[in-house]
LOMIZA-246145 format. One record per atom (N, C-alpha, C): residue in three letters; x, y, z. Coordinates in steps of 0.1 Angstrom, whole numbers, plus 5000, padded with zeros to 4 digits. Example, Ala and Ser with C-alpha at 12.3 -4.5 7.8 and 13.67 -1.06 7.14 Angstrom:
% residues 2
ALA513249435078 ALA512349555078 ALA513249675078 SER512849785071 SER513749895071 SER512950005079 
***
This chain:
% residues 331
MET552594632253 MET552394622238 MET553794592231 ALA553794512221 ALA554994482214 ALA555494602207 GLY556894612206 GLY557494722199 GLY557294722184 PRO557894822177 PRO557694822163 PRO558394712156 ARG557894682144 ARG558594582135 ARG559594662126 PHE560694612123 PHE561694672115 PHE561794612101 TRP561794702091 TRP561594652077 TRP562794702069 GLY562994632058 GLY563994672048 GLY563494782039 PHE564294832030 PHE563894942021 PHE562794902012 TRP562794772009 TRP561794722000 TRP560294742005 THR560194742018 THR558894762024 THR558394912022 ARG559395002023 ARG559095142021 ARG558695162006 GLY559395091997 GLY559095101983 GLY557695041980 LYS557394931986 LYS556194861983 LYS554994951988 LEU555195012000 LEU554095102005 LEU553895231997 ASP555095281992 ASP554995401983 ASP554195361971 LEU554395241965 LEU553695201954 LEU552195191957 LEU551895131968 LEU550495111972 LEU549795251974 ARG550495341980 ARG549995481982 ARG549695541969 ASN550595531959 ASN550395601946 ASN549195541939 TYR549095401939 TYR547995341932 TYR546595371939 LEU546595371952 LEU545295391959 LEU544795531956 ALA545695631956 ALA545195761952 ALA544595771939 ALA545195701929 ALA544695701915 ALA543395621915 PHE543395511922 PHE542195421923 PHE540995501928 ALA541195581939 ALA540095661944 ALA539595761935 LYS540495831928 LYS540095931918 LYS539295871906 ALA539795751902 ALA539195691890 ALA537795641894 SER537495611907 SER536195561911 SER535395661918 ASN535695791916 ASN534995891923 ASN533495901921 ARG532995841910 ARG531595831907 ARG530895721915 SER531595631920 SER531095521928 SER530595581942 PRO529395551946 PRO528995601959 PRO529795541971 GLN530395421969 GLN531195361979 GLN532495311973 ARG533595321982 ARG534895261978 ARG535295171990 ILE535595051987 ILE535994951997 ILE537494921996 TYR538094922008 TYR539494882009 TYR539594762019 LEU540194652014 LEU540394532023 LEU541894502024 ASP542394492036 ASP543794472039 ASP543994342047 LEU544394232040 LEU544294102046 LEU545394062055 PHE546494132055 PHE547594102064 PHE548094242068 ALA547294312076 ALA547394452078 ALA548694492086 GLY549194412094 GLY550394442102 GLY550094522115 GLY551094552122 GLY550994622135 GLY550894772133 PRO550694842145 PRO550494982144 PRO551795062142 GLU552995002143 GLU554195082141 GLU555295002134 GLY555895062124 GLY556995002117 GLY558095102115 ARG559295052114 ARG560495142112 ARG561495082102 ASP562195172096 ASP563295132087 ASP564395072095 ARG564794952091 ARG565794872099 ARG567194942099 LEU567495022088 LEU568795082087 LEU568795222094 THR567695302091 THR567695442096 THR566895462109 GLY565995362112 GLY565195382123 GLY563995472121 GLU563895532109 GLU562795622106 GLU561395542105 PRO560295612110 PRO558995542109 PRO558595512095 ILE557895402093 ILE557295362081 ILE555795352083 LEU555095432075 LEU553595442076 LEU553095312069 GLY552395232078 GLY551795112073 GLY550595122064 SER550195012058 SER549095012048 SER547795062054 PRO547395032066 PRO546095082071 PRO546095232072 ARG547195292076 ARG547195442077 ARG547195502063 ILE547895432054 ILE547995482040 ILE546595482034 ALA545795382036 ALA544495372031 ALA543495472037 LEU543695492050 LEU542795582057 LEU543195732054 SER544395752049 SER544795882046 SER544395932031 VAL543995832023 VAL543595862010 VAL542395962010 ASP542496072002 ASP541496172003 ASP540996211989 GLN539896271988 GLN539396331975 GLN539296221964 PRO538496121965 PRO537596091977 PRO538295991986 GLN537695971998 GLN538195872007 GLN537595732004 PHE538295632010 PHE537595502010 PHE536495512021 SER535295462017 SER534195482026 SER534095362035 VAL534595242031 VAL534495122039 VAL535895052039 LEU536395032051 LEU537694972052 LEU537694862062 ARG538394752059 ARG538494632067 ARG539894592068 PHE540394582080 PHE541794542083 PHE541794412090 PHE542494312085 PHE542594172090 PHE543894142096 GLU543894102109 GLU545194062115 GLU544893962126 GLN545893882130 GLN545793792142 GLN545493872154 GLU544893812164 GLU544393882176 GLU545593942183 SER546693882184 SER547893942191 SER548294072186 VAL547994102173 VAL548394232167 VAL547194322165 ALA545994262163 ALA544794332159 ALA544394432170 LYS544494392183 LYS544094482194 LYS544894612194 ALA546194602192 ALA546994722192 ALA546794812180 LEU546594742168 LEU546294822156 LEU544894892157 ARG543894822163 ARG542594882165 ARG542695012173 SER543395002184 SER543495112194 SER544195232187 ALA545295202180 ALA545995312174 ALA545195382163 LEU544495302155 LEU543695362144 LEU542495442149 LEU541895392159 LEU540695462165 LEU541095602171 ALA542295602177 ALA542795732182 ALA543195832171 GLU543695772160 GLU544195862150 GLU543195902140 PHE542195812137 PHE541095842127 PHE539695832133 PRO539395912143 PRO538095902149 PRO536995942139 GLY535895862139 GLY534795892130 GLY534795822117 ARG535895752114 ARG535995682101 ARG535395542102 GLU534795502091 GLU534095372090 GLU535095262087 PHE535695202097 PHE536595092095 PHE536494992106 LYS536894872104 LYS536894762114 LYS538294692113 VAL538794652124 VAL539994562125 VAL539394432129 ILE539594332120 ILE538994202122 ILE540094102126 SER539894042138 SER540993952143 SER540793812139 GLY541893742138 GLY541893602134 GLY542593572121 ASP542493452116 ASP543093412103 ASP542193472092 CYS542793562084 CYS541993632074 CYS541393532064 ASN542093422062 ASN541493322052 ASN540193262057 GLU539993272070 GLU538693232076 GLU537693342078 THR538193452084 THR537393562087 THR536893642075 ILE537493622063 ILE537093692051 ILE535693652047 VAL535293522051 VAL533993472047 VAL532893562052 ASP532893582066 ASP531793662072 ASP531993812068 ALA533193852067 ALA533393992064 ALA532794032050 LEU532993942040 LEU532393972027 LEU530893952027 ARG530393862035 ARG528893852037 ARG528293972043 ASP528994032052 ASP528494162058 ASP528494272048 LEU529294262038 LEU529394372028 LEU528594342015 GLU527794242016 GLU526994212003 GLU526294321998 SER525794412006 SER524994532001 SER525794631993 PHE527194611994 PHE528094701987 PHE528694631975 ASP527994531969 ASP528694451959 ASP528794531945 ARG528294651945 ARG528494741933 ARG529694831935 ALA530194841947 ALA531294941951 ALA532594901944 ALA533395001941 ALA534794981936 ALA535494921948 THR536194811946 THR536794741957 THR538194701954 PHE539094721964 PHE540494691963 PHE540994611975 ALA541694511972 ALA542194421983 ALA543794411982 PHE544394441994 PHE545894431995 PHE546094302003 ILE546994221997 ILE547194082003 ILE548694072005 ASP549194102017 ASP550594122019 ASP551094032030 PRO551193892028 PRO551693802038 PRO553193802040 ASP553593742051 ASP555093722053 ASP555593602046 GLY554693512042 GLY555093382035 GLY553893332027 PRO553893202024 PRO552793152016 PRO551593132024 ASP550993242030 ASP549993232040 ASP548593262035 PHE548493322022 PHE547093332017 PHE546693212010 ARG545393192009 ARG544893072003 ARG544093101990 TRP544193011981 TRP543493031968 TRP541993051970 SER541492981980 SER539993001982 SER539693141986 THR540593211993 THR540393351997 THR540393441984 ILE541393411975 ILE541393491963 ILE540093471955 GLU539593341955 GLU538393311947 GLU537193391953 ARG537093401966 ARG535993471973 ARG536093621970 LEU537293681970 LEU537493821966 LEU537093841952 ALA537493761943 ALA537193771929 ALA535693761926 ALA534993691934 ALA533493671932 ALA532693771940 PHE533293861947 PHE532493941956 PHE531594041948 LYS532094101938 LYS531394201930 LYS530194141923 ARG529194221920 ARG527994171913 ARG528394141899 ALA527794031893 ALA528093991880 ALA527894101870 GLY528894111860 GLY528794211850 GLY529594341854 LEU530094351866 LEU530894461871 LEU532394421872 PRO533294511871 PRO534694481873 PRO534894411886 LYS535694311886 LYS535994231898 LYS536794311908 THR536894261920 THR537794321930 THR539194331925 GLU539794451926 GLU541194461922 GLU542094401933 LEU543094331930 LEU543994271940 LEU545394311938 PHE546094331949 PHE547494361950 PHE548194261959 ILE548894161953 ILE549294041961 ILE550794031961 LEU551294011973 LEU552693981975 LEU552793821973 VAL553593781963 VAL553793641960 VAL555293611964 PRO555493531974 PRO556893511979 PRO557593401972 ALA557493391959 ALA558093281951 ALA559593251954 PRO560493361956 PRO561793321960 PRO561993241973 MET560993261982 MET560993191995 MET560793041992 PHE560093011982 PHE559792861979 PHE561092781977 ILE562092851972 ILE563392781970 ILE563992741983 ARG563692811994 ARG564192782007 ARG563292682014 LEU561992692012 LEU560992602018 LEU560992462012 LEU561492452000 LEU561492321992 LEU562892271990 PRO563392181999 PRO564792131998 PRO565092071985 LYS566292091980 LYS566792031968 LYS566791881967 ASP566791821979 ASP566791671979 ASP565391611979 GLY564391691978 GLY562991641976 GLY562291611989 SER562891652001 SER562291622014 SER561391732019 VAL560491782011 VAL559591882015 VAL558691832026 THR558391912036 THR557591862048 THR556091862044 ALA555391792051 ALA553891782049 ALA553291912051 ARG553791992061 ARG553192122064 ARG553392222053 ASN554592222047 ASN554892312036 ASN554092272023 THR553992142022 THR553192092010 THR551792142011 THR551192132023 THR549792182025 THR549692332023 ARG550692402029 ARG550592552027 ARG550692592013 LEU551592532005 LEU551692571991 LEU550492521983 THR549992411985 THR548792361978 THR547592451981 ARG547492491993 ARG546392591996 ARG546592721989 MET547792771989 MET548092901983 MET547892891968 PHE548392791961 PHE548192781946 PHE546792731943 GLY546092671952 GLY544792611949 GLY544892491940 THR546092431939 THR546292311931 THR547692251935 ASP547892131932 ASP549192071934 ASP550092081922 ALA549692161912 ALA550592171900 ALA551892231903 TRP552092301914 TRP553392351918 TRP554392241920 GLU553892121923 GLU554892011926 GLU555591971913 ARG554991991901 ARG555691961889 ARG556992051887 ILE556792181892 ILE557992271891 ILE558992221901 TYR558492191913 TYR559492151924 TYR560292031920 TYR559591931915 TYR560391801912 TYR561191821900 ALA560891911891 ALA561791941880 ALA562992011885 ARG562892091895 ARG563992151901 ARG564892051908 VAL564291951915 VAL564991851922 VAL565791771912 ALA565191751900 ALA565891671889 ALA566891751881 ASN567091881885 ASN567991971878 ASN567492001864 ASP566191991862 ASP565592031849 ASP565292181849 LEU565292241861 LEU565092381862 LEU566092441871 GLU566692551868 GLU567492631877 GLU566692711887 PRO567292751898 PRO566492821908 PRO565692941902 ALA566393021894 ALA565693141888 ALA564493091879 GLU564692991872 GLU563592941863 GLU562492891872 ALA562792821883 ALA561692771892 ALA560892891898 ARG561592991902 ARG560893111907 ARG559993171897 GLU560393181885 GLU559593231874 GLU558393141872 GLU558593011872 GLU557492921870 GLU556392931881 TYR556892941894 TYR555992951905 TYR555093081903 LEU555793191901 LEU555093311898 LEU554093301887 ASN554493241876 ASN553693231864 ASN552393141867 LEU552593041875 LEU551392951878 LEU550293031885 VAL550693121895 VAL549693211901 VAL549093301891 ARG549893361883 ARG549293461873 ARG548393391863 TRP548793271858 TRP547993201848 TRP546693161854 ARG546593121867 ARG545393081873 ARG544493201875 LEU545093321878 LEU544293441880 LEU543593481867 GLU544393471856 GLU543793511843 GLU542993411837 HIS543293281838 HIS542593181830 HIS541493111838 ASP541693101851 ASP540693041860 ASP539693141866 LEU540193251870 LEU539393351876 LEU538993461866 ARG539493461854 ARG539093541843 ARG539493691845 TYR540593721852 TYR541093851853 TYR541693891840 GLY541794021836 GLY542294061823 GLY543794081823 TRP544394121835 TRP545794151835 TRP546394111849 THR547594061849 THR548294031862 THR549694091860 HIS549894211866 HIS551194281864 HIS552094241875 PRO553294181871 PRO554294141882 PRO555394241883 LEU555894261895 LEU557094351897 LEU557994271906 GLU559194251902 GLU560194171910 GLU560894271920 VAL560994231932 VAL561594321943 VAL562894251948 ARG563994321948 ARG565294261952 ARG565894341964 ASN566694271972 ASN567394331983 ASN568594401979 THR569394441989 THR570594521986 THR571694441979 ARG571594311980 ARG572594221973 ARG571994181959 ASN570894251955 ASN570294231942 ASN569694091941 VAL569294031952 VAL568693891952 VAL567193911953 PRO566393841944 PRO564993851945 PRO564393811958 ILE563493881964 ILE562893841977 ILE561393811976 TYR560693881967 TYR559293851964 TYR558893921951 TYR557693891947 TYR556993961935 TYR555794031940 LEU555494151935 LEU554294221937 LEU553394201924 VAL552194151926 VAL551394121915 VAL550094201916 PHE549894291906 PHE548594361906 PHE547694301896 VAL546394281900 VAL545494201893 VAL544194281891 THR543794291878 THR542594371875 THR541994321862 ASP540694351860 ASP539994321848 ASP539394451842 HIS539894561847 HIS539394691842 HIS540494761834 GLU540194811823 GLU541194881814 GLU541895001821 ILE541095071829 ILE541695191835 ILE542695141846 GLY542395041854 GLY543294991863 GLY544594941857 ASN544394871845 ASN545594831837 ASN546494941833 LYS545895051828 LYS546695161824 LYS547395231836 ILE546595251847 ILE547195321858 ILE548395241863 MET548195101865 MET549295031871 MET550495011862 THR550295011849 THR551395011839 THR552295141842 SER551595251844 SER552395371847 SER552995371860 VAL552295331870 VAL552795321884 VAL553995221885 TYR553895111878 TYR554995011879 TYR556195071872 GLY555995141861 GLY557195201854 GLY557995291863 THR557195371871 THR557895461881 THR558495381892 ALA557695281897 ALA558195211909 ALA559395131906 SER559595071894 SER560795001891 SER561995081892 ARG561895211888 ARG563095301889 ARG563295341904 GLU562195361912 GLU562295401926 GLU562895291934 PHE562495161931 PHE563095051939 PHE564595041936 LYS564995071924 LYS566495061921 LYS567195171929 LYS566595291930 LYS567195401937 LYS567295371952 LEU566195321958 LEU566095281972 LEU567095171975 ARG567295081966 ARG568294971968 ARG569695021968 ARG569995121959 ARG571395181959 ARG571595251972 GLU570595331977 GLU570695411989 GLU570895322001 ALA570095212001 ALA570195122013 ALA571595052013 ALA572095012001 ALA573394952001 ALA574495042006 GLN574395172002 GLN575395272007 GLN575295292022 HIS574095302027 HIS573895322041 HIS574395202049 ARG574095082044 ARG574594962052 ARG576094962052 LEU576794992041 LEU578194982041 LEU578895092050 VAL578195212050 VAL578695322058 VAL578595282073 GLN577495212077 GLN577295172090 GLN578395062094 GLU578694972085 GLU579694872087 GLU581094932089 ASP581395032080 ASP582695102081 ASP582795182094 GLU581695242098 GLU581695322111 GLU581995232123 ALA581395112122 ALA581595012133 ALA583094972134 ARG583794982123 ARG585294942122 ARG586195072123 GLY585495182125 GLY586295312126 GLY586795362113 ILE586095332102 ILE586595372089 ILE585595472083 LEU586095582077 LEU585195682071 LEU585495682056 ARG584495662048 ARG584795672033 ARG583395702026 LEU583595752014 LEU582395772005 LEU582495681994 LEU581395621989 LEU581395531978 LEU581195601965 SER581995561955 SER581795621942 SER580595561935 ASP580195631924 ASP578995571917 ASP579395441911 ASP580595421907 ASP580995281902 ASP580895181913 GLU581295211925 GLU581195111936 GLU579795081939 LEU578895181939 LEU577495161942 LEU576895081931 SER577295101918 SER576795021907 SER577194881909 ASP578394851913 ASP578894711916 ASP578094651926 LEU577694721937 LEU576994661948 LEU575594611943 THR574994681934 THR573594651930 THR573594601916 SER574694551911 SER574694491898 SER574194351898 GLY573894301886 GLY573394161885 GLY572294161874 PRO571594051873 PRO570594051862 PRO569594161864 GLU569194221854 GLU568194331855 GLU566894281860 PRO566394331871 PRO565094281877 PRO563994301867 ARG562994211868 ARG561794231861 ARG561194371864 GLY560794441854 GLY560194571857 GLY561094691856 GLU562394681855 GLU563294791854 GLU562894881842 ARG562494811831 ARG561894881820 ARG560594821818 TYR559594871825 TYR558394791827 TYR557494791814 ALA557094671810 ALA556094651800 ALA555294521803 TYR553994521802 TYR553194401806 TYR553494281796 GLU553694171802 GLU553894041795 GLU552893941801 PRO552093881792 PRO551093781798 PRO551793661803 PRO551093581812 PRO551693451816 PRO551693351805 TRP552493251806 TRP552593141796 TRP551893021802 VAL551692921794 VAL551092801798 VAL551992741809 PRO551492701821 PRO552292661832 PRO553192531829 PHE554292531836 PHE555192411834 PHE554392281838 GLY554592181829 GLY553992051832 GLY552692031824 MET552092141820 MET550992131811 MET551392111796 GLU550592061788 GLU550992041774 GLU551392171768 GLY552592181762 GLY553092301756 GLY553492401766 GLY553592361779 GLY553892461790 GLY555392481791 GLY555692581800 GLY557092621803 GLY557492731793 ARG558592801797 ARG559092901788 ARG559892851777 
***
């Protein structure tokens, strides 16, 4: 069996945020006879912090550990190479729980999985979509949004949108590959992202502006095409204070909106704290390798993590704007 995957501090922060929201989601939906959790890129059975080596509890275990009340139906989706090990680990740790680990491409297996759950279309439903890259498809998001019975709140979504990665996938000289073009068009569900890309190629948009526009296109489509009420974005940065992805919470329920506004307010502060701690730990490791022992001052730590204030440091919801390239679009 393959060994553990090693993650940065941002994964710990992301999973802490998930844990906090799932606990609140379960309590808010305690009158529902069923609660469904869907994890579309569930990951392997073991993860560790790449700096400290400490275990990181993955999203399947977090969801299965939610109590008072529990999620009654859980589905974890992973490629076969990982799914077998995840299934074995979870069966041993959570005997008697109603869950399935579904192997294969989640964008394809989600069709039958949701069909099998049709009798639960009144249940409070939450989906975590946590890819390594632009690997979810808009058609998958559409299916999740349409799962619930008409007139009920739609499936709540928590989506990792890797917009900063697009700057690396899309060369500045315009030579984007056919494979990446297909991946991005499937993810956005439209080729409208190309307007942003070619504006970047023409120097009409700076990299930061392009990232914001890619993120905004996803949010706009969720709110205006799928009719969700709110799409809360949280920018996540590494120890060099460089954006690495956005976490987008999606709901059309007022209670979900209020809960996530509060959770994001706390999470933005926690991410900053984790980033400072990771930066300090990394520098200490580098110094120890050179035989140097020192402690960093608060000013030095502040310099390490300085830069533009990330979205969400003082969190307040802002609606998406008309996407770039549309009439009246762009910031």
